[in-house]
All heavy atoms as a GROMACS GRO file, in nm:
protein
  607
    1MET      N    1  11.677  11.353   7.211
    1MET     CA    2  11.711  11.368   7.070
    1MET      C    3  11.861  11.380   7.052
    1MET      O    4  11.926  11.454   7.123
    1MET     CB    5  11.645  11.494   7.016
    1MET     CG    6  11.571  11.470   6.890
    1MET     SD    7  11.510  11.626   6.825
    1MET     CE    8  11.357  11.569   6.767
    2ALA      N    9  11.914  11.307   6.959
    2ALA     CA   10  12.059  11.311   6.934
    2ALA      C   11  12.095  11.437   6.858
    2ALA      O   12  12.019  11.486   6.776
    2ALA     CB   13  12.100  11.187   6.854
    3ASN      N   14  12.212  11.488   6.892
    3ASN     CA   15  12.264  11.606   6.821
    3ASN      C   16  12.314  11.561   6.684
    3ASN      O   17  12.403  11.479   6.676
    3ASN     CB   18  12.379  11.668   6.900
    3ASN     CG   19  12.351  11.810   6.939
    3ASN    OD1   20  12.249  11.867   6.899
    3ASN    ND2   21  12.440  11.866   7.017
    4GLU      N   22  12.256  11.614   6.579
    4GLU     CA   23  12.298  11.579   6.444
    4GLU      C   24  12.371  11.696   6.382
    4GLU      O   25  12.325  11.808   6.388
    4GLU     CB   26  12.178  11.541   6.358
    4GLU     CG   27  12.113  11.413   6.401
    4GLU     CD   28  12.000  11.373   6.308
    4GLU    OE1   29  12.002  11.415   6.191
    4GLU    OE2   30  11.911  11.301   6.353
    5THR      N   31  12.486  11.667   6.325
    5THR     CA   32  12.561  11.768   6.254
    5THR      C   33  12.521  11.760   6.108
    5THR      O   34  12.526  11.654   6.048
    5THR     CB   35  12.713  11.744   6.268
    5THR    OG1   36  12.744  11.739   6.406
    5THR    CG2   37  12.791  11.855   6.202
    6LYS      N   38  12.480  11.874   6.054
    6LYS     CA   39  12.437  11.878   5.915
    6LYS      C   40  12.550  11.935   5.831
    6LYS      O   41  12.603  12.042   5.860
    6LYS     CB   42  12.313  11.967   5.903
    6LYS     CG   43  12.216  11.920   5.802
    6LYS     CD   44  12.095  12.008   5.802
    6LYS     CE   45  11.984  11.942   5.724
    6LYS     NZ   46  11.871  12.028   5.709
    7TYR      N   47  12.588  11.865   5.727
    7TYR     CA   48  12.692  11.911   5.637
    7TYR      C   49  12.630  11.951   5.505
    7TYR      O   50  12.552  11.875   5.448
    7TYR     CB   51  12.797  11.802   5.613
    7TYR     CG   52  12.876  11.766   5.736
    7TYR    CD1   53  12.847  11.652   5.809
    7TYR    CD2   54  12.978  11.849   5.780
    7TYR    CE1   55  12.919  11.620   5.923
    7TYR    CE2   56  13.051  11.816   5.895
    7TYR     CZ   57  13.020  11.703   5.965
    7TYR     OH   58  13.091  11.672   6.077
    8ASN      N   59  12.663  12.069   5.459
    8ASN     CA   60  12.621  12.112   5.326
    8ASN      C   61  12.738  12.091   5.232
    8ASN      O   62  12.835  12.167   5.236
    8ASN     CB   63  12.579  12.259   5.327
    8ASN     CG   64  12.449  12.280   5.400
    8ASN    OD1   65  12.362  12.194   5.399
    8ASN    ND2   66  12.435  12.395   5.463
    9LEU      N   67  12.729  11.988   5.152
    9LEU     CA   68  12.836  11.961   5.058
    9LEU      C   69  12.828  12.060   4.942
    9LEU      O   70  12.718  12.091   4.895
    9LEU     CB   71  12.826  11.817   5.005
    9LEU     CG   72  12.846  11.708   5.109
    9LEU    CD1   73  12.823  11.571   5.046
    9LEU    CD2   74  12.985  11.716   5.169
   10PRO      N   75  12.943  12.108   4.897
   10PRO     CA   76  12.940  12.203   4.786
   10PRO      C   77  12.896  12.134   4.657
   10PRO      O   78  12.917  12.013   4.640
   10PRO     CB   79  13.085  12.250   4.775
   10PRO     CG   80  13.165  12.143   4.839
   10PRO     CD   81  13.077  12.080   4.943
   11ARG      N   82  12.833  12.211   4.571
   11ARG     CA   83  12.795  12.157   4.440
   11ARG      C   84  12.921  12.146   4.355
   11ARG      O   85  12.996  12.242   4.341
   11ARG     CB   86  12.694  12.251   4.373
   11ARG     CG   87  12.653  12.200   4.237
   11ARG     CD   88  12.536  12.278   4.180
   11ARG     NE   89  12.520  12.236   4.042
   11ARG     CZ   90  12.524  12.318   3.939
   11ARG    NH1   91  12.540  12.448   3.958
   11ARG    NH2   92  12.510  12.274   3.817
   12VAL      N   93  12.943  12.029   4.302
   12VAL     CA   94  13.062  12.004   4.221
   12VAL      C   95  13.017  11.974   4.079
   12VAL      O   96  12.922  11.899   4.057
   12VAL     CB   97  13.143  11.886   4.280
   12VAL    CG1   98  13.261  11.851   4.192
   12VAL    CG2   99  13.191  11.921   4.421
   13MET      N  100  13.087  12.035   3.982
   13MET     CA  101  13.051  12.018   3.841
   13MET      C  102  13.164  11.950   3.764
   13MET      O  103  13.281  11.964   3.799
   13MET     CB  104  13.026  12.155   3.777
   13MET     CG  105  12.905  12.226   3.833
   13MET     SD  106  12.872  12.380   3.746
   13MET     CE  107  12.984  12.490   3.832
   14THR      N  108  13.127  11.881   3.658
   14THR     CA  109  13.222  11.821   3.565
   14THR      C  110  13.259  11.927   3.460
   14THR      O  111  13.199  12.035   3.456
   14THR     CB  112  13.160  11.700   3.494
   14THR    OG1  113  13.050  11.746   3.415
   14THR    CG2  114  13.116  11.594   3.592
   15VAL      N  115  13.353  11.894   3.373
   15VAL     CA  116  13.389  11.985   3.263
   15VAL      C  117  13.267  12.013   3.176
   15VAL      O  118  13.240  12.129   3.141
   15VAL     CB  119  13.504  11.926   3.178
   15VAL    CG1  120  13.525  12.006   3.051
   15VAL    CG2  121  13.633  11.922   3.259
   16LYS      N  122  13.191  11.909   3.145
   16LYS     CA  123  13.072  11.927   3.060
   16LYS      C  124  12.971  12.019   3.128
   16LYS      O  125  12.916  12.111   3.065
   16LYS     CB  126  13.010  11.791   3.030
   16LYS     CG  127  12.889  11.799   2.940
   16LYS     CD  128  12.834  11.661   2.908
   16LYS     CE  129  12.724  11.672   2.806
   16LYS     NZ  130  12.592  11.651   2.859
   17GLU      N  131  12.944  11.995   3.255
   17GLU     CA  132  12.847  12.078   3.328
   17GLU      C  133  12.896  12.222   3.338
   17GLU      O  134  12.817  12.316   3.321
   17GLU     CB  135  12.824  12.021   3.468
   17GLU     CG  136  12.750  11.889   3.466
   17GLU     CD  137  12.751  11.818   3.601
   17GLU    OE1  138  12.844  11.840   3.680
   17GLU    OE2  139  12.657  11.740   3.626
   18LEU      N  140  13.026  12.240   3.363
   18LEU     CA  141  13.081  12.375   3.374
   18LEU      C  142  13.074  12.447   3.240
   18LEU      O  143  13.041  12.565   3.235
   18LEU     CB  144  13.224  12.372   3.426
   18LEU     CG  145  13.290  12.509   3.444
   18LEU    CD1  146  13.213  12.595   3.544
   18LEU    CD2  147  13.434  12.494   3.484
   19SER      N  148  13.103  12.376   3.131
   19SER     CA  149  13.097  12.441   3.000
   19SER      C  150  12.954  12.485   2.968
   19SER      O  151  12.934  12.592   2.911
   19SER     CB  152  13.152  12.349   2.891
   19SER     OG  153  13.070  12.239   2.870
   20GLU      N  154  12.856  12.406   3.008
   20GLU     CA  155  12.716  12.445   2.989
   20GLU      C  156  12.681  12.563   3.079
   20GLU      O  157  12.611  12.656   3.038
   20GLU     CB  158  12.624  12.326   3.017
   20GLU     CG  159  12.635  12.217   2.913
   20GLU     CD  160  12.564  12.089   2.952
   20GLU    OE1  161  12.503  12.083   3.062
   20GLU    OE2  162  12.569  11.993   2.873
   21TYR      N  163  12.728  12.560   3.202
   21TYR     CA  164  12.702  12.666   3.299
   21TYR      C  165  12.760  12.800   3.252
   21TYR      O  166  12.694  12.903   3.261
   21TYR     CB  167  12.761  12.625   3.434
   21TYR     CG  168  12.740  12.722   3.547
   21TYR    CD1  169  12.614  12.743   3.601
   21TYR    CD2  170  12.847  12.791   3.602
   21TYR    CE1  171  12.593  12.830   3.706
   21TYR    CE2  172  12.828  12.879   3.708
   21TYR     CZ  173  12.701  12.899   3.758
   21TYR     OH  174  12.682  12.987   3.862
   22LEU      N  175  12.883  12.796   3.201
   22LEU     CA  176  12.949  12.919   3.154
   22LEU      C  177  12.917  12.950   3.008
   22LEU      O  178  12.956  13.055   2.958
   22LEU     CB  179  13.101  12.907   3.172
   22LEU     CG  180  13.152  12.892   3.314
   22LEU    CD1  181  13.303  12.877   3.315
   22LEU    CD2  182  13.109  13.011   3.400
   23ARG      N  183  12.849  12.857   2.942
   23ARG     CA  184  12.814  12.872   2.801
   23ARG      C  185  12.936  12.890   2.712
   23ARG      O  186  12.943  12.981   2.630
   23ARG     CB  187  12.714  12.985   2.780
   23ARG     CG  188  12.583  12.958   2.849
   23ARG     CD  189  12.484  13.067   2.828
   23ARG     NE  190  12.361  13.033   2.900
   23ARG     CZ  191  12.261  13.116   2.914
   23ARG    NH1  192  12.266  13.236   2.863
   23ARG    NH2  193  12.154  13.078   2.979
   24VAL      N  194  13.033  12.803   2.734
   24VAL     CA  195  13.154  12.800   2.652
   24VAL      C  196  13.179  12.655   2.610
   24VAL      O  197  13.124  12.562   2.668
   24VAL     CB  198  13.279  12.854   2.726
   24VAL    CG1  199  13.260  12.999   2.766
   24VAL    CG2  200  13.312  12.770   2.849
   25HIS      N  201  13.263  12.637   2.509
   25HIS     CA  202  13.297  12.503   2.462
   25HIS      C  203  13.388  12.435   2.564
   25HIS      O  204  13.469  12.502   2.629
   25HIS     CB  205  13.367  12.515   2.326
   25HIS     CG  206  13.373  12.385   2.254
   25HIS    ND1  207  13.475  12.295   2.274
   25HIS    CD2  208  13.289  12.329   2.163
   25HIS    CE1  209  13.453  12.189   2.197
   25HIS    NE2  210  13.342  12.207   2.128
   26PRO      N  211  13.377  12.304   2.582
   26PRO     CA  212  13.465  12.234   2.676
   26PRO      C  213  13.614  12.259   2.650
   26PRO      O  214  13.694  12.262   2.744
   26PRO     CB  215  13.430  12.086   2.656
   26PRO     CG  216  13.288  12.089   2.609
   26PRO     CD  217  13.276  12.213   2.525
   27SER      N  218  13.653  12.278   2.524
   27SER     CA  219  13.794  12.306   2.495
   27SER      C  220  13.840  12.436   2.559
   27SER      O  221  13.957  12.450   2.596
   27SER     CB  222  13.820  12.308   2.344
   27SER     OG  223  13.749  12.414   2.283
   28THR      N  224  13.749  12.532   2.577
   28THR     CA  225  13.782  12.656   2.646
   28THR      C  226  13.813  12.629   2.792
   28THR      O  227  13.906  12.689   2.849
   28THR     CB  228  13.666  12.757   2.634
   28THR    OG1  229  13.638  12.778   2.495
   28THR    CG2  230  13.699  12.889   2.701
   29ILE      N  231  13.738  12.539   2.854
   29ILE     CA  232  13.763  12.501   2.994
   29ILE      C  233  13.903  12.442   3.006
   29ILE      O  234  13.981  12.482   3.093
   29ILE     CB  235  13.657  12.399   3.042
   29ILE    CG1  236  13.515  12.455   3.029
   29ILE    CG2  237  13.688  12.352   3.184
   29ILE    CD1  238  13.485  12.577   3.113
   30TYR      N  239  13.938  12.349   2.916
   30TYR     CA  240  14.070  12.286   2.921
   30TYR      C  241  14.182  12.388   2.895
   30TYR      O  242  14.287  12.381   2.958
   30TYR     CB  243  14.078  12.170   2.822
   30TYR     CG  244  13.999  12.050   2.867
   30TYR    CD1  245  13.886  12.010   2.797
   30TYR    CD2  246  14.036  11.977   2.980
   30TYR    CE1  247  13.813  11.899   2.838
   30TYR    CE2  248  13.963  11.867   3.022
   30TYR     CZ  249  13.852  11.828   2.951
   30TYR     OH  250  13.779  11.720   2.993
   31LYS      N  251  14.158  12.482   2.807
   31LYS     CA  252  14.258  12.586   2.778
   31LYS      C  253  14.283  12.671   2.903
   31LYS      O  254  14.398  12.698   2.940
   31LYS     CB  255  14.212  12.675   2.663
   31LYS     CG  256  14.311  12.784   2.626
   31LYS     CD  257  14.270  12.859   2.500
   31LYS     CE  258  14.148  12.944   2.526
   31LYS     NZ  259  14.114  13.032   2.414
   32LEU      N  260  14.176  12.710   2.972
   32LEU     CA  261  14.190  12.790   3.095
   32LEU      C  262  14.260  12.708   3.204
   32LEU      O  263  14.339  12.763   3.281
   32LEU     CB  264  14.053  12.838   3.143
   32LEU     CG  265  13.986  12.943   3.055
   32LEU    CD1  266  13.840  12.961   3.096
   32LEU    CD2  267  14.061  13.075   3.060
   33LEU      N  268  14.234  12.579   3.210
   33LEU     CA  269  14.302  12.493   3.308
   33LEU      C  270  14.451  12.484   3.278
   33LEU      O  271  14.533  12.493   3.370
   33LEU     CB  272  14.240  12.354   3.308
   33LEU     CG  273  14.103  12.342   3.375
   33LEU    CD1  274  14.039  12.208   3.342
   33LEU    CD2  275  14.114  12.362   3.525
   34ARG      N  276  14.487  12.468   3.150
   34ARG     CA  277  14.629  12.460   3.113
   34ARG      C  278  14.702  12.589   3.150
   34ARG      O  279  14.818  12.586   3.191
   34ARG     CB  280  14.644  12.436   2.962
   34ARG     CG  281  14.635  12.292   2.923
   34ARG     CD  282  14.683  12.268   2.780
   34ARG     NE  283  14.616  12.353   2.682
   34ARG     CZ  284  14.499  12.327   2.624
   34ARG    NH1  285  14.434  12.217   2.655
   34ARG    NH2  286  14.448  12.408   2.535
   35ARG      N  287  14.636  12.701   3.135
   35ARG     CA  288  14.696  12.831   3.168
   35ARG      C  289  14.698  12.858   3.319
   35ARG      O  290  14.756  12.957   3.363
   35ARG     CB  291  14.618  12.944   3.101
   35ARG     CG  292  14.629  12.947   2.952
   35ARG     CD  293  14.548  13.062   2.901
   35ARG     NE  294  14.556  13.076   2.757
   35ARG     CZ  295  14.486  13.164   2.688
   35ARG    NH1  296  14.401  13.245   2.749
   35ARG    NH2  297  14.499  13.171   2.558
   36GLY      N  298  14.629  12.775   3.395
   36GLY     CA  299  14.622  12.795   3.539
   36GLY      C  300  14.529  12.909   3.578
   36GLY      O  301  14.538  12.963   3.687
   37GLU      N  302  14.435  12.942   3.491
   37GLU     CA  303  14.345  13.055   3.514
   37GLU      C  304  14.212  13.016   3.576
   37GLU      O  305  14.138  13.101   3.623
   37GLU     CB  306  14.318  13.128   3.382
   37GLU     CG  307  14.440  13.192   3.322
   37GLU     CD  308  14.411  13.261   3.190
   37GLU    OE1  309  14.294  13.297   3.165
   37GLU    OE2  310  14.505  13.278   3.112
   38LEU      N  311  14.181  12.887   3.576
   38LEU     CA  312  14.051  12.840   3.622
   38LEU      C  313  14.068  12.756   3.748
   38LEU      O  314  14.149  12.662   3.750
   38LEU     CB  315  13.985  12.756   3.512
   38LEU     CG  316  13.843  12.710   3.532
   38LEU    CD1  317  13.747  12.828   3.540
   38LEU    CD2  318  13.802  12.619   3.417
   39PRO      N  319  13.994  12.788   3.856
   39PRO     CA  320  14.007  12.707   3.978
   39PRO      C  321  13.934  12.574   3.965
   39PRO      O  322  13.815  12.570   3.937
   39PRO     CB  323  13.942  12.796   4.085
   39PRO     CG  324  13.844  12.881   4.010
   39PRO     CD  325  13.902  12.900   3.873
   40GLY      N  326  14.009  12.466   3.978
   40GLY     CA  327  13.950  12.334   3.970
   40GLY      C  328  14.039  12.234   4.042
   40GLY      O  329  14.148  12.268   4.087
   41PHE      N  330  13.992  12.111   4.052
   41PHE     CA  331  14.072  12.007   4.116
   41PHE      C  332  14.047  11.876   4.043
   41PHE      O  333  13.947  11.861   3.972
   41PHE     CB  334  14.038  11.995   4.266
   41PHE     CG  335  13.894  11.962   4.295
   41PHE    CD1  336  13.855  11.830   4.318
   41PHE    CD2  337  13.798  12.062   4.302
   41PHE    CE1  338  13.723  11.799   4.345
   41PHE    CE2  339  13.666  12.032   4.330
   41PHE     CZ  340  13.628  11.900   4.352
   42ARG      N  341  14.140  11.786   4.059
   42ARG     CA  342  14.130  11.657   3.991
   42ARG      C  343  14.086  11.547   4.086
   42ARG      O  344  14.126  11.543   4.201
   42ARG     CB  345  14.266  11.618   3.932
   42ARG     CG  346  14.296  11.692   3.807
   42ARG     CD  347  14.422  11.639   3.745
   42ARG     NE  348  14.420  11.682   3.607
   42ARG     CZ  349  14.476  11.618   3.507
   42ARG    NH1  350  14.541  11.508   3.530
   42ARG    NH2  351  14.467  11.664   3.386
   43ILE      N  352  14.005  11.459   4.031
   43ILE     CA  353  13.973  11.333   4.096
   43ILE      C  354  14.016  11.227   3.996
   43ILE      O  355  13.952  11.211   3.892
   43ILE     CB  356  13.824  11.322   4.131
   43ILE    CG1  357  13.785  11.429   4.230
   43ILE    CG2  358  13.793  11.182   4.183
   43ILE    CD1  359  13.641  11.429   4.273
   44GLY      N  360  14.129  11.167   4.022
   44GLY     CA  361  14.190  11.076   3.924
   44GLY      C  362  14.235  11.158   3.804
   44GLY      O  363  14.313  11.252   3.819
   45THR      N  364  14.183  11.126   3.688
   45THR     CA  365  14.219  11.202   3.568
   45THR      C  366  14.113  11.304   3.530
   45THR      O  367  14.129  11.377   3.433
   45THR     CB  368  14.240  11.106   3.449
   45THR    OG1  369  14.120  11.032   3.428
   45THR    CG2  370  14.356  11.012   3.474
   46ASP      N  371  14.003  11.307   3.605
   46ASP     CA  372  13.891  11.396   3.573
   46ASP      C  373  13.896  11.526   3.652
   46ASP      O  374  13.931  11.526   3.770
   46ASP     CB  375  13.758  11.326   3.602
   46ASP     CG  376  13.738  11.201   3.519
   46ASP    OD1  377  13.781  11.200   3.402
   46ASP    OD2  378  13.679  11.104   3.572
   47TRP      N  379  13.861  11.634   3.587
   47TRP     CA  380  13.855  11.764   3.653
   47TRP      C  381  13.717  11.784   3.715
   47TRP      O  382  13.616  11.742   3.659
   47TRP     CB  383  13.881  11.875   3.553
   47TRP     CG  384  14.025  11.889   3.518
   47TRP    CD1  385  14.089  11.836   3.410
   47TRP    CD2  386  14.124  11.959   3.593
   47TRP    NE1  387  14.222  11.869   3.412
   47TRP    CE2  388  14.246  11.945   3.524
   47TRP    CE3  389  14.122  12.032   3.711
   47TRP    CZ2  390  14.364  12.002   3.570
   47TRP    CZ3  391  14.240  12.089   3.756
   47TRP    CH2  392  14.358  12.074   3.688
   48ARG      N  393  13.716  11.851   3.830
   48ARG     CA  394  13.592  11.888   3.898
   48ARG      C  395  13.603  12.034   3.943
   48ARG      O  396  13.712  12.085   3.966
   48ARG     CB  397  13.566  11.799   4.021
   48ARG     CG  398  13.542  11.654   3.987
   48ARG     CD  399  13.412  11.637   3.910
   48ARG     NE  400  13.381  11.498   3.885
   48ARG     CZ  401  13.409  11.433   3.774
   48ARG    NH1  402  13.472  11.495   3.675
   48ARG    NH2  403  13.376  11.308   3.760
   49PHE      N  404  13.487  12.098   3.958
   49PHE     CA  405  13.482  12.241   3.989
   49PHE      C  406  13.376  12.268   4.094
   49PHE      O  407  13.262  12.223   4.081
   49PHE     CB  408  13.451  12.320   3.862
   49PHE     CG  409  13.543  12.284   3.748
   49PHE    CD1  410  13.510  12.183   3.660
   49PHE    CD2  411  13.663  12.349   3.733
   49PHE    CE1  412  13.594  12.148   3.557
   49PHE    CE2  413  13.749  12.315   3.629
   49PHE     CZ  414  13.715  12.214   3.542
   50ASN      N  415  13.414  12.340   4.198
   50ASN     CA  416  13.323  12.381   4.303
   50ASN      C  417  13.243  12.500   4.251
   50ASN      O  418  13.301  12.603   4.213
   50ASN     CB  419  13.403  12.418   4.428
   50ASN     CG  420  13.317  12.460   4.542
   50ASN    OD1  421  13.225  12.541   4.527
   50ASN    ND2  422  13.346  12.410   4.661
   51ALA      N  423  13.110  12.489   4.248
   51ALA     CA  424  13.024  12.593   4.191
   51ALA      C  425  13.043  12.728   4.261
   51ALA      O  426  13.046  12.832   4.196
   51ALA     CB  427  12.879  12.550   4.197
   52GLU      N  428  13.056  12.728   4.394
   52GLU     CA  429  13.073  12.854   4.467
   52GLU      C  430  13.204  12.922   4.430
   52GLU      O  431  13.210  13.044   4.414
   52GLU     CB  432  13.068  12.830   4.618
   52GLU     CG  433  12.930  12.794   4.669
   52GLU     CD  434  12.930  12.771   4.820
   52GLU    OE1  435  13.019  12.822   4.890
   52GLU    OE2  436  12.839  12.700   4.867
   53VAL      N  437  13.310  12.843   4.416
   53VAL     CA  438  13.440  12.898   4.379
   53VAL      C  439  13.435  12.953   4.236
   53VAL      O  440  13.489  13.060   4.209
   53VAL     CB  441  13.550  12.790   4.393
   53VAL    CG1  442  13.684  12.839   4.339
   53VAL    CG2  443  13.564  12.747   4.538
   54ILE      N  444  13.366  12.883   4.147
   54ILE     CA  445  13.352  12.930   4.009
   54ILE      C  446  13.273  13.061   4.005
   54ILE      O  447  13.310  13.155   3.932
   54ILE     CB  448  13.285  12.822   3.920
   54ILE    CG1  449  13.376  12.700   3.906
   54ILE    CG2  450  13.246  12.879   3.785
   54ILE    CD1  451  13.508  12.726   3.835
   55ASP      N  452  13.166  13.071   4.083
   55ASP     CA  453  13.088  13.195   4.086
   55ASP      C  454  13.174  13.312   4.134
   55ASP      O  455  13.169  13.421   4.077
   55ASP     CB  456  12.966  13.179   4.177
   55ASP     CG  457  12.858  13.091   4.115
   55ASP    OD1  458  12.860  13.072   3.992
   55ASP    OD2  459  12.772  13.043   4.191
   56ARG      N  460  13.254  13.289   4.239
   56ARG     CA  461  13.344  13.393   4.289
   56ARG      C  462  13.448  13.432   4.183
   56ARG      O  463  13.477  13.549   4.163
   56ARG     CB  464  13.416  13.346   4.416
   56ARG     CG  465  13.379  13.427   4.538
   56ARG     CD  466  13.452  13.381   4.663
   56ARG     NE  467  13.388  13.261   4.715
   56ARG     CZ  468  13.451  13.147   4.742
   56ARG    NH1  469  13.581  13.138   4.725
   56ARG    NH2  470  13.386  13.044   4.788
   57TRP      N  471  13.502  13.330   4.114
   57TRP     CA  472  13.601  13.352   4.009
   57TRP      C  473  13.541  13.438   3.897
   57TRP      O  474  13.606  13.531   3.849
   57TRP     CB  475  13.647  13.216   3.956
   57TRP     CG  476  13.739  13.221   3.839
   57TRP    CD1  477  13.873  13.244   3.841
   57TRP    CD2  478  13.705  13.199   3.702
   57TRP    NE1  479  13.924  13.238   3.714
   57TRP    CE2  480  13.823  13.211   3.626
   57TRP    CE3  481  13.585  13.171   3.636
   57TRP    CZ2  482  13.824  13.195   3.488
   57TRP    CZ3  483  13.588  13.155   3.499
   57TRP    CH2  484  13.706  13.168   3.426
   58CYS      N  485  13.418  13.409   3.858
   58CYS     CA  486  13.350  13.488   3.754
   58CYS      C  487  13.333  13.632   3.798
   58CYS      O  488  13.358  13.725   3.720
   58CYS     CB  489  13.214  13.428   3.721
   58CYS     SG  490  13.220  13.277   3.627
   59LEU      N  491  13.291  13.653   3.921
   59LEU     CA  492  13.272  13.790   3.972
   59LEU      C  493  13.404  13.866   3.973
   59LEU      O  494  13.410  13.982   3.933
   59LEU     CB  495  13.212  13.787   4.112
   59LEU     CG  496  13.066  13.747   4.121
   59LEU    CD1  497  13.025  13.730   4.267
   59LEU    CD2  498  12.978  13.849   4.052
   60GLU      N  499  13.510  13.801   4.019
   60GLU     CA  500  13.641  13.867   4.023
   60GLU      C  501  13.690  13.902   3.884
   60GLU      O  502  13.744  14.009   3.862
   60GLU     CB  503  13.743  13.778   4.094
   60GLU     CG  504  13.718  13.768   4.243
   60GLU     CD  505  13.802  13.662   4.310
   60GLU    OE1  506  13.888  13.600   4.242
   60GLU    OE2  507  13.783  13.640   4.431
   61ARG      N  508  13.671  13.812   3.788
   61ARG     CA  509  13.714  13.838   3.650
   61ARG      C  510  13.635  13.952   3.588
   61ARG      O  511  13.689  14.032   3.512
   61ARG     CB  512  13.697  13.713   3.564
   61ARG     CG  513  13.813  13.619   3.576
   61ARG     CD  514  13.794  13.499   3.488
   61ARG     NE  515  13.802  13.529   3.346
   61ARG     CZ  516  13.908  13.502   3.269
   61ARG    NH1  517  14.013  13.444   3.322
   61ARG    NH2  518  13.906  13.529   3.142
   62ASN      N  519  13.506  13.960   3.619
   62ASN     CA  520  13.421  14.065   3.562
   62ASN      C  521  13.448  14.201   3.623
   62ASN      O  522  13.416  14.303   3.563
   62ASN     CB  523  13.274  14.029   3.577
   62ASN     CG  524  13.233  13.918   3.484
   62ASN    OD1  525  13.290  13.902   3.377
   62ASN    ND2  526  13.134  13.841   3.523
   63MET      N  527  13.507  14.204   3.743
   63MET     CA  528  13.535  14.331   3.808
   63MET      C  529  13.665  14.393   3.758
   63MET      O  530  13.691  14.510   3.780
   63MET     CB  531  13.540  14.313   3.960
   63MET     CG  532  13.401  14.288   4.018
   63MET     SD  533  13.391  14.249   4.193
   63MET     CE  534  13.527  14.327   4.267
   64LYS      N  535  13.749  14.313   3.690
   64LYS     CA  536  13.878  14.363   3.642
   64LYS      C  537  13.863  14.419   3.501
   64LYS      O  538  13.804  14.357   3.415
   64LYS     CB  539  13.983  14.252   3.641
   64LYS     CG  540  14.020  14.207   3.780
   64LYS     CD  541  14.123  14.098   3.773
   64LYS     CE  542  14.156  14.048   3.913
   64LYS     NZ  543  14.246  13.935   3.908
   65ALA      N  544  13.920  14.538   3.479
   65ALA     CA  545  13.922  14.596   3.345
   65ALA      C  546  14.042  14.538   3.269
   65ALA      O  547  14.135  14.487   3.329
   65ALA     CB  548  13.935  14.748   3.357
   66PRO      N  549  14.043  14.549   3.135
   66PRO     CA  550  14.154  14.494   3.057
   66PRO      C  551  14.291  14.549   3.096
   66PRO      O  552  14.390  14.481   3.083
   66PRO     CB  553  14.119  14.536   2.914
   66PRO     CG  554  13.973  14.557   2.914
   66PRO     CD  555  13.939  14.602   3.053
   67ASP      N  556  14.296  14.672   3.148
   67ASP     CA  557  14.425  14.730   3.187
   67ASP      C  558  14.470  14.686   3.326
   67ASP      O  559  14.572  14.730   3.376
   67ASP     CB  560  14.419  14.883   3.181
   67ASP     CG  561  14.320  14.942   3.280
   67ASP    OD1  562  14.254  14.867   3.354
   67ASP    OD2  563  14.308  15.066   3.283
   68GLY      N  564  14.392  14.597   3.391
   68GLY     CA  565  14.430  14.545   3.521
   68GLY      C  566  14.364  14.620   3.637
   68GLY      O  567  14.371  14.578   3.749
   69GLY      N  568  14.299  14.732   3.607
   69GLY     CA  569  14.229  14.808   3.711
   69GLY      C  570  14.092  14.754   3.731
   69GLY      O  571  14.054  14.650   3.679
   70THR      N  572  14.010  14.825   3.807
   70THR     CA  573  13.872  14.784   3.825
   70THR      C  574  13.786  14.860   3.726
   70THR      O  575  13.814  14.974   3.691
   70THR     CB  576  13.823  14.811   3.969
   70THR    OG1  577  13.842  14.948   3.999
   70THR    CG2  578  13.897  14.724   4.067
   71SER      N  579  13.683  14.796   3.681
   71SER     CA  580  13.596  14.859   3.583
   71SER      C  581  13.498  14.950   3.653
   71SER      O  582  13.460  14.929   3.767
   71SER     CB  583  13.522  14.753   3.503
   71SER     OG  584  13.440  14.676   3.588
   72SER      N  585  13.456  15.052   3.583
   72SER     CA  586  13.354  15.141   3.637
   72SER      C  587  13.254  15.169   3.527
   72SER      O  588  13.288  15.183   3.412
   72SER     CB  589  13.414  15.273   3.688
   72SER     OG  590  13.478  15.340   3.582
   73GLN      N  591  13.128  15.170   3.565
   73GLN     CA  592  13.023  15.196   3.467
   73GLN      C  593  12.968  15.334   3.492
   73GLN      O  594  12.943  15.374   3.604
   73GLN     CB  595  12.913  15.092   3.480
   73GLN     CG  596  12.963  14.953   3.446
   73GLN     CD  597  12.850  14.851   3.459
   73GLN    OE1  598  12.743  14.883   3.508
   73GLN    NE2  599  12.877  14.730   3.418
   74ASN      N  600  12.945  15.407   3.383
   74ASN     CA  601  12.889  15.543   3.394
   74ASN      C  602  12.744  15.544   3.358
   74ASN      O  603  12.695  15.475   3.283
   74ASN     CB  604  12.965  15.639   3.301
   74ASN     CG  605  13.109  15.657   3.346
   74ASN    OD1  606  13.137  15.650   3.466
   74ASN    ND2  607  13.197  15.677   3.252
   0.00000   0.00000   0.00000
């Protein structure tokens, strides 16, 4: 039997798919991209987003309180 290497390609989303996933308007995605706040990459003129990176980004954003500290729930 030949040794086969299995690659798990990351799930990649378009702006439309990401806006549906985050439940925000596509213009919000573009605004976050312009500010450099959203992790994404370009393929030609189109933006793409790695789902795992976006999930991590969401978790990190939710852990930060508005004053820059970490949030705590009582």
